[in-house]
PDBQT receptor file of N, H, CA, C and O in Angstrom, charges set to zero:
ATOM      1  N   MET A   1      19.867 136.046  52.419  1.00  0.00    +0.000 N 
ATOM      2  CA  MET A   1      18.555 135.454  52.707  1.00  0.00    +0.000 C 
ATOM      3  C   MET A   1      18.677 134.397  53.806  1.00  0.00    +0.000 C 
ATOM      4  O   MET A   1      17.899 134.381  54.760  1.00  0.00    +0.000 OA
ATOM      5  N   ILE A   2      19.670 133.515  53.652  1.00  0.00    +0.000 N 
ATOM      6  H   ILE A   2      20.302 133.529  52.877  1.00  0.00    +0.000 HD
ATOM      7  CA  ILE A   2      19.866 132.474  54.669  1.00  0.00    +0.000 C 
ATOM      8  C   ILE A   2      20.242 133.122  56.003  1.00  0.00    +0.000 C 
ATOM      9  O   ILE A   2      19.784 132.701  57.065  1.00  0.00    +0.000 OA
ATOM     10  N   LEU A   3      21.086 134.156  55.924  1.00  0.00    +0.000 N 
ATOM     11  H   LEU A   3      21.458 134.498  55.061  1.00  0.00    +0.000 HD
ATOM     12  CA  LEU A   3      21.505 134.841  57.144  1.00  0.00    +0.000 C 
ATOM     13  C   LEU A   3      20.306 135.442  57.861  1.00  0.00    +0.000 C 
ATOM     14  O   LEU A   3      20.221 135.385  59.088  1.00  0.00    +0.000 OA
ATOM     15  N   ALA A   4      19.378 136.019  57.102  1.00  0.00    +0.000 N 
ATOM     16  H   ALA A   4      19.447 136.066  56.106  1.00  0.00    +0.000 HD
ATOM     17  CA  ALA A   4      18.181 136.608  57.711  1.00  0.00    +0.000 C 
ATOM     18  C   ALA A   4      17.349 135.530  58.399  1.00  0.00    +0.000 C 
ATOM     19  O   ALA A   4      16.842 135.742  59.500  1.00  0.00    +0.000 OA
ATOM     20  N   ALA A   5      17.208 134.381  57.756  1.00  0.00    +0.000 N 
ATOM     21  H   ALA A   5      17.620 134.208  56.861  1.00  0.00    +0.000 HD
ATOM     22  CA  ALA A   5      16.427 133.287  58.342  1.00  0.00    +0.000 C 
ATOM     23  C   ALA A   5      17.087 132.789  59.625  1.00  0.00    +0.000 C 
ATOM     24  O   ALA A   5      16.416 132.560  60.632  1.00  0.00    +0.000 OA
ATOM     25  N   VAL A   6      18.418 132.623  59.578  1.00  0.00    +0.000 N 
ATOM     26  H   VAL A   6      18.963 132.809  58.760  1.00  0.00    +0.000 HD
ATOM     27  CA  VAL A   6      19.147 132.157  60.770  1.00  0.00    +0.000 C 
ATOM     28  C   VAL A   6      18.992 133.176  61.893  1.00  0.00    +0.000 C 
ATOM     29  O   VAL A   6      18.763 132.796  63.041  1.00  0.00    +0.000 OA
ATOM     30  N   THR A   7      19.113 134.464  61.580  1.00  0.00    +0.000 N 
ATOM     31  H   THR A   7      19.298 134.773  60.648  1.00  0.00    +0.000 HD
ATOM     32  CA  THR A   7      18.973 135.510  62.601  1.00  0.00    +0.000 C 
ATOM     33  C   THR A   7      17.582 135.468  63.213  1.00  0.00    +0.000 C 
ATOM     34  O   THR A   7      17.429 135.585  64.429  1.00  0.00    +0.000 OA
ATOM     35  N   ALA A   8      16.566 135.300  62.369  1.00  0.00    +0.000 N 
ATOM     36  H   ALA A   8      16.690 135.205  61.382  1.00  0.00    +0.000 HD
ATOM     37  CA  ALA A   8      15.189 135.246  62.870  1.00  0.00    +0.000 C 
ATOM     38  C   ALA A   8      15.007 134.051  63.805  1.00  0.00    +0.000 C 
ATOM     39  O   ALA A   8      14.412 134.182  64.874  1.00  0.00    +0.000 OA
ATOM     40  N   VAL A   9      15.519 132.891  63.403  1.00  0.00    +0.000 N 
ATOM     41  H   VAL A   9      16.003 132.785  62.534  1.00  0.00    +0.000 HD
ATOM     42  CA  VAL A   9      15.377 131.682  64.231  1.00  0.00    +0.000 C 
ATOM     43  C   VAL A   9      16.106 131.862  65.564  1.00  0.00    +0.000 C 
ATOM     44  O   VAL A   9      15.574 131.517  66.619  1.00  0.00    +0.000 OA
ATOM     45  N   VAL A  10      17.323 132.405  65.510  1.00  0.00    +0.000 N 
ATOM     46  H   VAL A  10      17.755 132.686  64.653  1.00  0.00    +0.000 HD
ATOM     47  CA  VAL A  10      18.107 132.596  66.739  1.00  0.00    +0.000 C 
ATOM     48  C   VAL A  10      17.394 133.586  67.666  1.00  0.00    +0.000 C 
ATOM     49  O   VAL A  10      17.328 133.371  68.876  1.00  0.00    +0.000 OA
ATOM     50  N   THR A  11      16.857 134.681  67.087  1.00  0.00    +0.000 N 
ATOM     51  H   THR A  11      16.911 134.855  66.104  1.00  0.00    +0.000 HD
ATOM     52  CA  THR A  11      16.148 135.669  67.896  1.00  0.00    +0.000 C 
ATOM     53  C   THR A  11      14.926 135.042  68.548  1.00  0.00    +0.000 C 
ATOM     54  O   THR A  11      14.664 135.270  69.729  1.00  0.00    +0.000 OA
ATOM     55  N   LEU A  12      14.178 134.254  67.786  1.00  0.00    +0.000 N 
ATOM     56  H   LEU A  12      14.390 134.069  66.826  1.00  0.00    +0.000 HD
ATOM     57  CA  LEU A  12      12.985 133.592  68.316  1.00  0.00    +0.000 C 
ATOM     58  C   LEU A  12      13.367 132.628  69.443  1.00  0.00    +0.000 C 
ATOM     59  O   LEU A  12      12.709 132.589  70.482  1.00  0.00    +0.000 OA
ATOM     60  N   ALA A  13      14.433 131.853  69.230  1.00  0.00    +0.000 N 
ATOM     61  H   ALA A  13      14.967 131.885  68.385  1.00  0.00    +0.000 HD
ATOM     62  CA  ALA A  13      14.876 130.908  70.262  1.00  0.00    +0.000 C 
ATOM     63  C   ALA A  13      15.288 131.659  71.529  1.00  0.00    +0.000 C 
ATOM     64  O   ALA A  13      14.955 131.236  72.636  1.00  0.00    +0.000 OA
ATOM     65  N   ALA A  14      16.014 132.776  71.371  1.00  0.00    +0.000 N 
ATOM     66  H   ALA A  14      16.284 133.120  70.471  1.00  0.00    +0.000 HD
ATOM     67  CA  ALA A  14      16.444 133.557  72.533  1.00  0.00    +0.000 C 
ATOM     68  C   ALA A  14      15.232 134.098  73.286  1.00  0.00    +0.000 C 
ATOM     69  O   ALA A  14      15.207 134.091  74.516  1.00  0.00    +0.000 OA
ATOM     70  N   LEU A  15      14.229 134.565  72.546  1.00  0.00    +0.000 N 
ATOM     71  H   LEU A  15      14.249 134.571  71.547  1.00  0.00    +0.000 HD
ATOM     72  CA  LEU A  15      13.008 135.078  73.188  1.00  0.00    +0.000 C 
ATOM     73  C   LEU A  15      12.313 133.972  73.976  1.00  0.00    +0.000 C 
ATOM     74  O   LEU A  15      11.896 134.179  75.116  1.00  0.00    +0.000 OA
ATOM     75  N   VAL A  16      12.190 132.797  73.360  1.00  0.00    +0.000 N 
ATOM     76  H   VAL A  16      12.529 132.629  72.434  1.00  0.00    +0.000 HD
ATOM     77  CA  VAL A  16      11.508 131.686  74.026  1.00  0.00    +0.000 C 
ATOM     78  C   VAL A  16      12.260 131.283  75.298  1.00  0.00    +0.000 C 
ATOM     79  O   VAL A  16      11.655 131.086  76.352  1.00  0.00    +0.000 OA
ATOM     80  N   VAL A  17      13.591 131.165  75.182  1.00  0.00    +0.000 N 
ATOM     81  H   VAL A  17      14.082 131.326  74.326  1.00  0.00    +0.000 HD
ATOM     82  CA  VAL A  17      14.391 130.764  76.352  1.00  0.00    +0.000 C 
ATOM     83  C   VAL A  17      14.292 131.826  77.443  1.00  0.00    +0.000 C 
ATOM     84  O   VAL A  17      14.151 131.492  78.620  1.00  0.00    +0.000 OA
ATOM     85  N   GLY A  18      14.363 133.090  77.067  1.00  0.00    +0.000 N 
ATOM     86  H   GLY A  18      14.478 133.362  76.111  1.00  0.00    +0.000 HD
ATOM     87  CA  GLY A  18      14.266 134.173  78.054  1.00  0.00    +0.000 C 
ATOM     88  C   GLY A  18      12.913 134.166  78.742  1.00  0.00    +0.000 C 
ATOM     89  O   GLY A  18      12.832 134.308  79.962  1.00  0.00    +0.000 OA
ATOM     90  N   ALA A  19      11.841 134.000  77.960  1.00  0.00    +0.000 N 
ATOM     91  H   ALA A  19      11.907 133.885  76.969  1.00  0.00    +0.000 HD
ATOM     92  CA  ALA A  19      10.503 133.964  78.542  1.00  0.00    +0.000 C 
ATOM     93  C   ALA A  19      10.361 132.775  79.481  1.00  0.00    +0.000 C 
ATOM     94  O   ALA A  19       9.764 132.901  80.550  1.00  0.00    +0.000 OA
ATOM     95  N   TRP A  20      10.906 131.612  79.092  1.00  0.00    +0.000 N 
ATOM     96  H   TRP A  20      11.391 131.511  78.224  1.00  0.00    +0.000 HD
ATOM     97  CA  TRP A  20      10.820 130.417  79.942  1.00  0.00    +0.000 C 
ATOM     98  C   TRP A  20      11.591 130.621  81.239  1.00  0.00    +0.000 C 
ATOM     99  O   TRP A  20      11.128 130.221  82.307  1.00  0.00    +0.000 OA
ATOM    100  N   ALA A  21      12.779 131.249  81.151  1.00  0.00    +0.000 N 
ATOM    101  H   ALA A  21      13.156 131.574  80.283  1.00  0.00    +0.000 HD
ATOM    102  CA  ALA A  21      13.585 131.486  82.355  1.00  0.00    +0.000 C 
ATOM    103  C   ALA A  21      12.859 132.433  83.300  1.00  0.00    +0.000 C 
ATOM    104  O   ALA A  21      12.809 132.196  84.507  1.00  0.00    +0.000 OA
ATOM    105  N   ILE A  22      12.287 133.521  82.744  1.00  0.00    +0.000 N 
ATOM    106  H   ILE A  22      12.327 133.713  81.764  1.00  0.00    +0.000 HD
ATOM    107  CA  ILE A  22      11.549 134.476  83.577  1.00  0.00    +0.000 C 
ATOM    108  C   ILE A  22      10.341 133.795  84.210  1.00  0.00    +0.000 C 
ATOM    109  O   ILE A  22      10.042 134.007  85.385  1.00  0.00    +0.000 OA
ATOM    110  N   GLU A  23       9.650 132.975  83.419  1.00  0.00    +0.000 N 
ATOM    111  H   GLU A  23       9.893 132.803  82.464  1.00  0.00    +0.000 HD
ATOM    112  CA  GLU A  23       8.459 132.282  83.920  1.00  0.00    +0.000 C 
ATOM    113  C   GLU A  23       8.815 131.359  85.082  1.00  0.00    +0.000 C 
ATOM    114  O   GLU A  23       8.139 131.369  86.110  1.00  0.00    +0.000 OA
ATOM    115  N   THR A  24       9.876 130.558  84.926  1.00  0.00    +0.000 N 
ATOM    116  H   THR A  24      10.425 130.549  84.090  1.00  0.00    +0.000 HD
ATOM    117  CA  THR A  24      10.246 129.624  85.994  1.00  0.00    +0.000 C 
ATOM    118  C   THR A  24      10.700 130.391  87.237  1.00  0.00    +0.000 C 
ATOM    119  O   THR A  24      10.378 130.011  88.363  1.00  0.00    +0.000 OA
ATOM    120  N   ARG A  25      11.454 131.481  87.020  1.00  0.00    +0.000 N 
ATOM    121  H   ARG A  25      11.715 131.790  86.105  1.00  0.00    +0.000 HD
ATOM    122  CA  ARG A  25      11.929 132.262  88.165  1.00  0.00    +0.000 C 
ATOM    123  C   ARG A  25      10.741 132.868  88.909  1.00  0.00    +0.000 C 
ATOM    124  O   ARG A  25      10.686 132.833  90.138  1.00  0.00    +0.000 OA
ATOM    125  N   LEU A  26       9.789 133.423  88.153  1.00  0.00    +0.000 N 
ATOM    126  H   LEU A  26       9.834 133.451  87.154  1.00  0.00    +0.000 HD
ATOM    127  CA  LEU A  26       8.614 134.024  88.791  1.00  0.00    +0.000 C 
ATOM    128  C   LEU A  26       7.803 132.957  89.526  1.00  0.00    +0.000 C 
ATOM    129  O   LEU A  26       7.316 133.197  90.630  1.00  0.00    +0.000 OA
ATOM    130  N   ALA A  27       7.659 131.784  88.917  1.00  0.00    +0.000 N 
ATOM    131  H   ALA A  27       8.054 131.589  88.020  1.00  0.00    +0.000 HD
ATOM    132  CA  ALA A  27       6.895 130.709  89.559  1.00  0.00    +0.000 C 
ATOM    133  C   ALA A  27       7.556 130.293  90.868  1.00  0.00    +0.000 C 
ATOM    134  O   ALA A  27       6.877 130.098  91.877  1.00  0.00    +0.000 OA
ATOM    135  N   ALA A  28       8.885 130.157  90.851  1.00  0.00    +0.000 N 
ATOM    136  H   ALA A  28       9.437 130.316  90.032  1.00  0.00    +0.000 HD
ATOM    137  CA  ALA A  28       9.595 129.769  92.070  1.00  0.00    +0.000 C 
ATOM    138  C   ALA A  28       9.450 130.858  93.131  1.00  0.00    +0.000 C 
ATOM    139  O   ALA A  28       9.218 130.563  94.303  1.00  0.00    +0.000 OA
ATOM    140  N   LEU A  29       9.588 132.111  92.717  1.00  0.00    +0.000 N 
ATOM    141  H   LEU A  29       9.776 132.351  91.765  1.00  0.00    +0.000 HD
ATOM    142  CA  LEU A  29       9.439 133.230  93.649  1.00  0.00    +0.000 C 
ATOM    143  C   LEU A  29       8.042 133.212  94.267  1.00  0.00    +0.000 C 
ATOM    144  O   LEU A  29       7.894 133.349  95.482  1.00  0.00    +0.000 OA
ATOM    145  N   TRP A  30       7.019 133.042  93.427  1.00  0.00    +0.000 N 
ATOM    146  H   TRP A  30       7.139 132.931  92.441  1.00  0.00    +0.000 HD
ATOM    147  CA  TRP A  30       5.641 133.048  93.901  1.00  0.00    +0.000 C 
ATOM    148  C   TRP A  30       5.395 131.890  94.859  1.00  0.00    +0.000 C 
ATOM    149  O   TRP A  30       4.703 132.042  95.866  1.00  0.00    +0.000 OA
ATOM    150  N   ARG A  31       5.974 130.720  94.536  1.00  0.00    +0.000 N 
ATOM    151  H   ARG A  31       6.536 130.597  93.718  1.00  0.00    +0.000 HD
ATOM    152  CA  ARG A  31       5.786 129.551  95.391  1.00  0.00    +0.000 C 
ATOM    153  C   ARG A  31       6.395 129.799  96.767  1.00  0.00    +0.000 C 
ATOM    154  O   ARG A  31       5.763 129.508  97.783  1.00  0.00    +0.000 OA
ATOM    155  N   THR A  32       7.630 130.340  96.812  1.00  0.00    +0.000 N 
ATOM    156  H   THR A  32       8.143 130.576  95.986  1.00  0.00    +0.000 HD
ATOM    157  CA  THR A  32       8.271 130.589  98.109  1.00  0.00    +0.000 C 
ATOM    158  C   THR A  32       7.483 131.647  98.881  1.00  0.00    +0.000 C 
ATOM    159  O   THR A  32       7.330 131.539 100.098  1.00  0.00    +0.000 OA
ATOM    160  N   GLU A  33       6.988 132.657  98.191  1.00  0.00    +0.000 N 
ATOM    161  H   GLU A  33       7.112 132.745  97.203  1.00  0.00    +0.000 HD
ATOM    162  CA  GLU A  33       6.200 133.702  98.848  1.00  0.00    +0.000 C 
ATOM    163  C   GLU A  33       4.925 133.113  99.443  1.00  0.00    +0.000 C 
ATOM    164  O   GLU A  33       4.553 133.439 100.571  1.00  0.00    +0.000 OA
ATOM    165  N   GLN A  34       4.251 132.240  98.679  1.00  0.00    +0.000 N 
ATOM    166  H   GLN A  34       4.553 131.976  97.763  1.00  0.00    +0.000 HD
ATOM    167  CA  GLN A  34       3.036 131.600  99.185  1.00  0.00    +0.000 C 
ATOM    168  C   GLN A  34       3.360 130.761 100.423  1.00  0.00    +0.000 C 
ATOM    169  O   GLN A  34       2.619 130.789 101.406  1.00  0.00    +0.000 OA
ATOM    170  N   ARG A  35       4.466 130.018 100.376  1.00  0.00    +0.000 N 
ATOM    171  H   ARG A  35       5.068 129.995  99.578  1.00  0.00    +0.000 HD
ATOM    172  CA  ARG A  35       4.841 129.168 101.503  1.00  0.00    +0.000 C 
ATOM    173  C   ARG A  35       5.093 130.034 102.737  1.00  0.00    +0.000 C 
ATOM    174  O   ARG A  35       4.645 129.706 103.836  1.00  0.00    +0.000 OA
ATOM    175  N   ARG A  36       5.820 131.149 102.547  1.00  0.00    +0.000 N 
ATOM    176  H   ARG A  36       6.184 131.415 101.654  1.00  0.00    +0.000 HD
ATOM    177  CA  ARG A  36       6.112 132.042 103.651  1.00  0.00    +0.000 C 
ATOM    178  C   ARG A  36       4.813 132.605 104.230  1.00  0.00    +0.000 C 
ATOM    179  O   ARG A  36       4.629 132.662 105.446  1.00  0.00    +0.000 OA
ATOM    180  N   HIS A  37       3.923 133.016 103.336  1.00  0.00    +0.000 N 
ATOM    181  H   HIS A  37       4.073 132.970 102.348  1.00  0.00    +0.000 HD
ATOM    182  CA  HIS A  37       2.651 133.592 103.778  1.00  0.00    +0.000 C 
ATOM    183  C   HIS A  37       1.835 132.553 104.549  1.00  0.00    +0.000 C 
ATOM    184  O   HIS A  37       1.265 132.859 105.596  1.00  0.00    +0.000 OA
ATOM    185  N   ASN A  38       1.782 131.336 104.034  1.00  0.00    +0.000 N 
ATOM    186  H   ASN A  38       2.245 131.087 103.183  1.00  0.00    +0.000 HD
ATOM    187  CA  ASN A  38       1.023 130.282 104.709  1.00  0.00    +0.000 C 
ATOM    188  C   ASN A  38       1.614 129.988 106.085  1.00  0.00    +0.000 C 
ATOM    189  O   ASN A  38       0.874 129.812 107.053  1.00  0.00    +0.000 OA
ATOM    190  N   ALA A  39       2.940 129.935 106.175  1.00  0.00    +0.000 N 
ATOM    191  H   ALA A  39       3.540 130.079 105.389  1.00  0.00    +0.000 HD
ATOM    192  CA  ALA A  39       3.587 129.666 107.460  1.00  0.00    +0.000 C 
ATOM    193  C   ALA A  39       3.273 130.787 108.445  1.00  0.00    +0.000 C 
ATOM    194  O   ALA A  39       2.967 130.527 109.609  1.00  0.00    +0.000 OA
ATOM    195  N   ARG A  40       3.346 132.029 107.983  1.00  0.00    +0.000 N 
ATOM    196  H   ARG A  40       3.595 132.240 107.038  1.00  0.00    +0.000 HD
ATOM    197  CA  ARG A  40       3.070 133.163 108.850  1.00  0.00    +0.000 C 
ATOM    198  C   ARG A  40       1.625 133.102 109.338  1.00  0.00    +0.000 C 
ATOM    199  O   ARG A  40       1.336 133.343 110.510  1.00  0.00    +0.000 OA
ATOM    200  N   HIS A  41       0.735 132.778 108.420  1.00  0.00    +0.000 N 
ATOM    201  H   HIS A  41       0.969 132.583 107.468  1.00  0.00    +0.000 HD
ATOM    202  CA  HIS A  41      -0.688 132.716 108.765  1.00  0.00    +0.000 C 
ATOM    203  C   HIS A  41      -0.937 131.620 109.796  1.00  0.00    +0.000 C 
ATOM    204  O   HIS A  41      -1.653 131.835 110.774  1.00  0.00    +0.000 OA
ATOM    205  N   ARG A  42      -0.347 130.444 109.580  1.00  0.00    +0.000 N 
ATOM    206  H   ARG A  42       0.235 130.269 108.786  1.00  0.00    +0.000 HD
ATOM    207  CA  ARG A  42      -0.536 129.333 110.503  1.00  0.00    +0.000 C 
ATOM    208  C   ARG A  42       0.027 129.693 111.887  1.00  0.00    +0.000 C 
ATOM    209  O   ARG A  42      -0.586 129.393 112.912  1.00  0.00    +0.000 OA
ATOM    210  N   ARG A  43       1.207 130.344 111.902  1.00  0.00    +0.000 N 
ATOM    211  H   ARG A  43       1.705 130.588 111.070  1.00  0.00    +0.000 HD
ATOM    212  CA  ARG A  43       1.839 130.702 113.165  1.00  0.00    +0.000 C 
ATOM    213  C   ARG A  43       0.936 131.669 113.940  1.00  0.00    +0.000 C 
ATOM    214  O   ARG A  43       0.721 131.499 115.140  1.00  0.00    +0.000 OA
ATOM    215  N   SER A  44       0.412 132.684 113.246  1.00  0.00    +0.000 N 
ATOM    216  H   SER A  44       0.587 132.823 112.271  1.00  0.00    +0.000 HD
ATOM    217  CA  SER A  44      -0.436 133.670 113.917  1.00  0.00    +0.000 C 
ATOM    218  C   SER A  44      -1.728 133.008 114.412  1.00  0.00    +0.000 C 
ATOM    219  O   SER A  44      -2.279 133.403 115.440  1.00  0.00    +0.000 OA
ATOM    220  N   GLN A  45      -2.205 132.000 113.673  1.00  0.00    +0.000 N 
ATOM    221  H   GLN A  45      -1.757 131.680 112.838  1.00  0.00    +0.000 HD
ATOM    222  CA  GLN A  45      -3.424 131.306 114.080  1.00  0.00    +0.000 C 
ATOM    223  C   GLN A  45      -3.180 130.478 115.337  1.00  0.00    +0.000 C 
ATOM    224  O   GLN A  45      -4.016 130.464 116.240  1.00  0.00    +0.000 OA
ATOM    225  N   SER A  46      -2.040 129.785 115.404  1.00  0.00    +0.000 N 
ATOM    226  H   SER A  46      -1.361 129.796 114.670  1.00  0.00    +0.000 HD
ATOM    227  CA  SER A  46      -1.773 128.874 116.518  1.00  0.00    +0.000 C 
ATOM    228  C   SER A  46      -1.357 129.644 117.774  1.00  0.00    +0.000 C 
ATOM    229  O   SER A  46      -1.367 129.081 118.868  1.00  0.00    +0.000 OA
ATOM    230  N   ALA A  47      -0.993 130.924 117.634  1.00  0.00    +0.000 N 
ATOM    231  H   ALA A  47      -0.985 131.382 116.745  1.00  0.00    +0.000 HD
ATOM    232  CA  ALA A  47      -0.555 131.688 118.808  1.00  0.00    +0.000 C 
ATOM    233  C   ALA A  47      -1.726 131.886 119.769  1.00  0.00    +0.000 C 
ATOM    234  O   ALA A  47      -2.838 132.184 119.333  1.00  0.00    +0.000 OA
ATOM    235  N   PRO A  48      -1.489 131.725 121.065  1.00  0.00    +0.000 N 
ATOM    236  CA  PRO A  48      -2.582 131.909 122.039  1.00  0.00    +0.000 C 
ATOM    237  C   PRO A  48      -3.018 133.367 122.101  1.00  0.00    +0.000 C 
ATOM    238  O   PRO A  48      -2.197 134.279 122.007  1.00  0.00    +0.000 OA
ATOM    239  N   ARG A  49      -4.278 133.566 122.255  1.00  0.00    +0.000 N 
ATOM    240  H   ARG A  49      -4.946 132.826 122.331  1.00  0.00    +0.000 HD
ATOM    241  CA  ARG A  49      -4.820 134.929 122.296  1.00  0.00    +0.000 C 
ATOM    242  C   ARG A  49      -4.569 135.569 123.664  1.00  0.00    +0.000 C 
ATOM    243  O   ARG A  49      -4.954 136.717 123.888  1.00  0.00    +0.000 OA
TER     244      ARG A  49
């Protein structure tokens, strides 16, 4: 019984940590992509026609 409870807690903790890691990685990826897109947009705007 105790082993089952410990396994459940460990599994839940692993899920939470994995979800948090994926979330932070995706957020960082999205932020860099937005920055790149904004820079590209600004560059194309400032270029003489």
